[in-house]
C-alpha positions as CSV (number, residue, x, y, z in Angstrom):
1,M,88.6,-24.3,-34.7
2,R,90.2,-21.2,-36.4
3,Q,87.8,-21.7,-39.4
4,S,84.8,-21.7,-37.1
5,T,86.0,-18.6,-35.3
6,G,86.5,-16.8,-38.6
7,Q,83.0,-17.7,-39.8
8,I,81.5,-16.3,-36.6
9,S,83.5,-13.1,-37.0
10,R,82.3,-12.7,-40.6
11,F,78.6,-13.3,-39.5
12,G,79.0,-10.7,-36.8
13,T,80.4,-8.2,-39.3
14,L,77.6,-8.9,-41.8
15,K,75.0,-8.5,-39.1
16,S,76.4,-5.2,-38.0
17,L,76.5,-3.9,-41.6
18,F,72.9,-5.1,-42.2
19,Q,71.6,-3.3,-39.1
20,R,73.3,-0.1,-40.1
21,F,72.0,-0.4,-43.6
22,A,68.5,-1.2,-42.4
23,F,68.6,1.8,-40.1
24,L,69.8,4.1,-42.8
25,S,67.2,2.7,-45.2
26,L,64.4,3.3,-42.8
27,V,65.6,6.9,-42.2
28,G,65.8,7.4,-46.0
29,L,62.3,5.9,-46.5
30,T,60.9,8.1,-43.9
31,F,62.3,11.2,-45.5
32,A,61.1,10.0,-48.9
33,L,57.5,9.5,-47.6
34,M,57.6,12.9,-46.0
35,L,58.6,14.4,-49.4
36,I,56.0,12.5,-51.3
37,G,53.4,13.5,-48.7
38,K,54.2,17.2,-49.3
39,A,54.5,16.9,-53.0
40,D,51.4,14.7,-53.7
41,T,48.8,14.7,-50.9
42,V,46.3,12.9,-53.0
43,L,48.6,10.0,-53.6
44,V,49.3,9.7,-49.9
45,E,45.6,9.8,-49.0
46,R,44.9,7.1,-51.5
47,A,47.7,5.0,-50.0
48,R,46.2,5.5,-46.5
49,V,42.8,4.5,-47.7
50,A,44.2,1.4,-49.5
51,V,46.1,0.4,-46.3
52,T,43.1,0.9,-44.2
53,D,40.9,-1.2,-46.5
54,T,43.5,-3.9,-46.5
55,V,44.0,-4.0,-42.8
56,A,40.4,-3.5,-41.7
57,P,39.2,-7.1,-42.5
58,I,42.3,-8.5,-40.7
59,L,41.5,-6.4,-37.7
60,R,37.9,-7.5,-37.8
61,V,38.9,-11.2,-37.9
62,M,41.4,-10.7,-35.1
63,S,38.8,-8.8,-33.0
64,E,36.1,-11.5,-33.3
65,P,37.8,-14.0,-31.0
66,A,38.4,-11.2,-28.4
67,S,34.8,-10.2,-28.7
68,A,33.6,-13.8,-28.3
69,V,35.9,-14.3,-25.3
70,S,34.5,-11.1,-23.8
71,N,30.9,-12.2,-24.4
72,V,31.7,-15.6,-22.8
73,I,33.2,-13.9,-19.8
74,G,30.2,-11.6,-19.5
75,N,27.8,-14.5,-19.7
76,V,29.7,-16.4,-17.1
77,R,29.6,-13.5,-14.7
78,E,25.9,-13.0,-15.4
79,L,25.2,-16.7,-14.8
80,A,27.1,-16.5,-11.5
81,G,25.1,-13.4,-10.5
82,I,21.9,-15.2,-11.4
83,R,22.9,-18.2,-9.4
84,D,23.6,-16.1,-6.3
85,E,20.3,-14.3,-6.8
86,N,18.5,-17.5,-7.2
87,A,20.0,-18.8,-4.0
88,E,18.9,-15.7,-2.1
89,L,15.4,-16.0,-3.6
90,R,15.2,-19.6,-2.5
91,E,16.2,-18.6,1.0
92,A,13.6,-15.8,1.0
93,N,10.9,-18.1,-0.3
94,A,11.7,-20.7,2.4
95,R,11.4,-18.0,5.1
96,L,8.1,-16.8,3.6
97,L,6.8,-20.3,3.5
98,Q,7.8,-20.7,7.2
99,W,6.0,-17.5,8.1
100,Q,3.0,-18.5,6.0
101,S,2.7,-21.7,8.0
102,V,3.0,-19.7,11.3
103,A,0.3,-17.3,10.1
104,Q,-2.0,-20.1,9.2
105,K,-1.5,-21.7,12.6
106,L,-2.2,-18.4,14.4
107,E,-5.2,-17.7,12.3
108,T,-6.6,-21.1,13.2
109,E,-5.9,-20.6,16.9
110,N,-7.5,-17.1,16.6
111,K,-10.7,-18.4,15.1
112,S,-10.8,-21.1,17.8
113,L,-10.4,-18.6,20.6
114,R,-12.9,-16.2,19.1
115,S,-15.5,-19.0,18.9
116,L,-14.8,-20.0,22.6
117,L,-15.2,-16.4,23.7
118,A,-18.2,-15.8,21.5
119,L,-16.5,-12.5,20.5
120,T,-18.6,-10.2,18.3
121,P,-16.5,-9.3,15.3
122,E,-15.6,-5.7,14.7
123,P,-17.4,-3.9,11.8
124,T,-15.4,-3.6,8.6
125,A,-14.0,-0.1,8.3
126,S,-14.7,2.0,5.2
127,F,-12.7,5.0,4.1
128,V,-12.2,7.7,1.5
129,T,-9.0,9.5,0.6
130,G,-8.8,13.2,0.2
131,R,-6.2,15.8,-0.6
132,V,-5.2,18.4,1.9
133,V,-5.7,21.8,0.2
134,A,-5.3,24.3,3.0
135,D,-3.9,24.7,6.4
136,A,-6.6,26.5,8.3
137,G,-4.6,26.6,11.5
138,G,-2.8,29.4,13.1
139,A,-1.5,30.5,16.5
140,F,-4.8,29.5,18.2
141,A,-6.0,26.6,16.0
142,Q,-4.6,23.4,14.5
143,S,-6.8,22.2,11.6
144,V,-6.6,21.5,7.9
145,I,-9.2,21.4,5.0
146,V,-9.6,18.2,3.0
147,M,-11.2,17.8,-0.4
148,A,-13.8,15.1,0.7
149,G,-17.2,15.8,2.2
150,R,-20.7,14.4,2.8
151,S,-21.1,13.5,-0.9
152,D,-18.2,11.1,-0.4
153,G,-19.6,9.6,2.8
154,V,-17.6,11.8,5.2
155,R,-19.3,12.5,8.5
156,K,-18.5,14.6,11.6
157,G,-16.4,12.7,14.1
158,Q,-14.8,10.2,11.7
159,V,-11.1,9.4,12.2
160,V,-8.4,10.8,9.9
161,I,-5.1,9.0,9.4
162,T,-2.1,8.7,7.1
163,G,0.2,5.8,6.5
164,N,2.3,7.1,9.4
165,G,-0.3,7.5,12.0
166,L,-3.3,9.4,13.5
167,V,-3.9,12.9,12.2
168,G,-7.1,13.8,14.0
169,R,-10.9,13.7,13.3
170,V,-13.5,15.4,11.2
171,M,-14.8,18.4,13.1
172,L,-17.0,19.8,10.3
173,A,-18.2,18.0,7.1
174,G,-19.4,20.1,4.1
175,N,-20.8,18.7,0.9
176,S,-17.4,18.4,-0.9
177,S,-14.9,19.4,1.8
178,S,-14.2,18.8,5.4
179,R,-12.3,20.5,8.3
180,V,-10.1,18.2,10.3
181,L,-9.2,18.9,13.9
182,L,-5.5,17.9,14.4
183,I,-4.4,16.0,17.5
184,S,-2.1,19.0,18.3
185,D,-5.1,21.4,18.6
186,I,-5.8,22.7,22.1
187,N,-9.4,21.2,21.8
188,S,-8.1,17.7,21.1
189,R,-8.3,15.0,23.8
190,I,-7.4,11.4,23.0
191,P,-7.3,8.4,25.3
192,V,-4.0,6.6,24.7
193,L,-1.7,3.9,25.9
194,V,2.0,4.7,26.6
195,G,5.0,2.3,26.2
196,E,5.2,-1.4,26.4
197,S,3.5,-1.4,29.8
198,G,0.4,0.2,28.3
199,Q,0.0,3.0,30.8
200,R,-3.3,4.8,30.2
201,A,-3.2,8.6,29.7
202,I,-4.8,11.4,27.8
203,L,-3.1,13.0,24.9
204,A,-3.9,16.7,25.0
205,G,-3.0,19.2,22.3
206,D,-1.7,22.6,23.1
207,N,-1.3,24.2,19.7
208,S,2.5,23.7,19.9
209,G,2.8,20.8,17.4
210,R,3.8,18.5,20.3
211,P,0.8,17.3,22.3
212,R,1.3,16.4,26.0
213,L,0.4,13.4,28.1
214,L,-2.0,14.1,31.0
215,F,-3.2,11.9,33.9
216,L,-0.3,9.5,33.5
217,G,0.4,7.7,36.8
218,T,3.9,9.1,37.3
219,A,6.5,10.7,35.2
220,A,8.6,7.6,35.6
221,A,5.9,5.6,33.8
222,A,7.1,7.0,30.5
223,V,10.6,7.5,29.0
224,P,11.7,9.1,25.8
225,G,11.2,6.8,22.9
226,D,8.0,5.2,24.3
227,K,5.4,4.7,21.6
228,V,1.9,6.1,22.0
229,V,-1.2,4.4,20.6
230,T,-4.9,5.0,20.9
231,S,-6.5,3.0,23.7
232,G,-10.1,2.8,22.4
233,D,-11.6,4.1,25.6
234,A,-14.9,5.9,25.4
235,K,-15.1,4.6,21.8
236,A,-13.6,7.9,20.6
237,F,-11.0,6.2,18.5
238,P,-10.4,2.5,17.7
239,P,-7.6,0.9,19.8
240,G,-4.1,0.5,18.5
241,L,-3.8,3.4,16.1
242,P,-0.2,4.7,16.1
243,V,-0.1,8.3,17.4
244,G,3.6,9.2,18.1
245,Q,6.4,8.7,20.5
246,V,7.5,10.4,23.7
247,V,10.4,12.8,22.9
248,K,10.8,15.0,25.9
249,I,10.1,14.8,29.7
250,D,10.9,17.9,31.6
251,D,9.6,18.7,35.1
252,G,6.7,16.3,34.8
253,V,5.7,17.6,31.3
254,M,5.8,14.8,28.7
255,E,5.7,15.8,25.1
256,V,4.8,13.6,22.2
257,E,6.1,13.9,18.6
258,P,3.2,12.9,16.2
259,Y,4.0,10.4,13.5
260,A,1.9,12.3,11.0
261,A,3.7,15.7,10.8
262,R,1.4,18.6,10.1
263,D,3.7,20.2,7.6
264,K,4.0,17.0,5.5
265,L,0.2,16.3,5.1
266,Q,-0.7,15.9,1.4
267,H,-3.3,13.2,1.3
268,V,-5.2,11.7,4.2
269,R,-7.6,8.9,4.7
270,I,-10.9,9.5,6.4
271,V,-12.1,6.3,8.0
272,D,-15.5,5.2,9.3
273,Y,-14.9,2.6,11.9
274,G,-18.5,2.4,12.8
275,L,-18.0,3.6,16.3
276,S,-21.2,4.6,18.1
277,G,-19.4,6.6,20.8
278,I,-17.6,9.2,18.7
279,L,-17.3,12.4,20.7
280,E,-18.9,14.6,18.1
281,S,-20.1,17.2,20.6
282,A,-16.5,17.8,21.6
283,A,-15.5,19.1,18.2
284,P,-16.1,22.8,17.6
285,E,-18.1,23.8,14.5
286,G,-15.9,26.6,13.2
């Protein structure tokens, strides 16, 4: 027992002496390297290059597994994303197929009802697109000039629209340009339907940018937010063209905000719906 205790004590002493010696050796080596670095920079630089060249292949070999693991993780995540996207596309495709079957059914029913009613099909509309180059309006007029004219098939009285809604109609057609009377002009009168109930009214411009509803049964027949579309009465405009929505009702005056804002007009579509009752005489010539 005493011998074992003595051996352990000697091992502890040797370990302590080794640690001290190692520490002092590292300190001395550090100072030696610093002195060598100051005395011979070329030698130190060569040593650094040699160490770098020796360690670089090892680091490359060690980095390859990490890079491979990173690539595998990235591929797994990408596959998971593709799987989720594929599931969403399958659901969307199923919904589209369902709507396709509904549309085909409605189309068949529509053809059957048209044949029973002996309904005359509406003529196919033709159109040209023109760029708005000038705002010819002012305090007493609301009109724009469009670069499309008679040479492009434009005629007086044709309907002018954008992707948002009704703009107005052609009041004067030149050879290569046209003047368009906006729905906000004081000379504009458009038969419309208001709200879900389809109350009939006349949309009258007043040069303010917000035309008003006239001849509506009662003020209670419209509320802010009601949509306004053309009615097709008098064959001035085709039915169902979006015009705007009711935004203000004050003391019986009902104002409509047009969907096609005058200050945002860049390109418009001039459409020939083949209507025989266009009110050409109501559009001023200048």
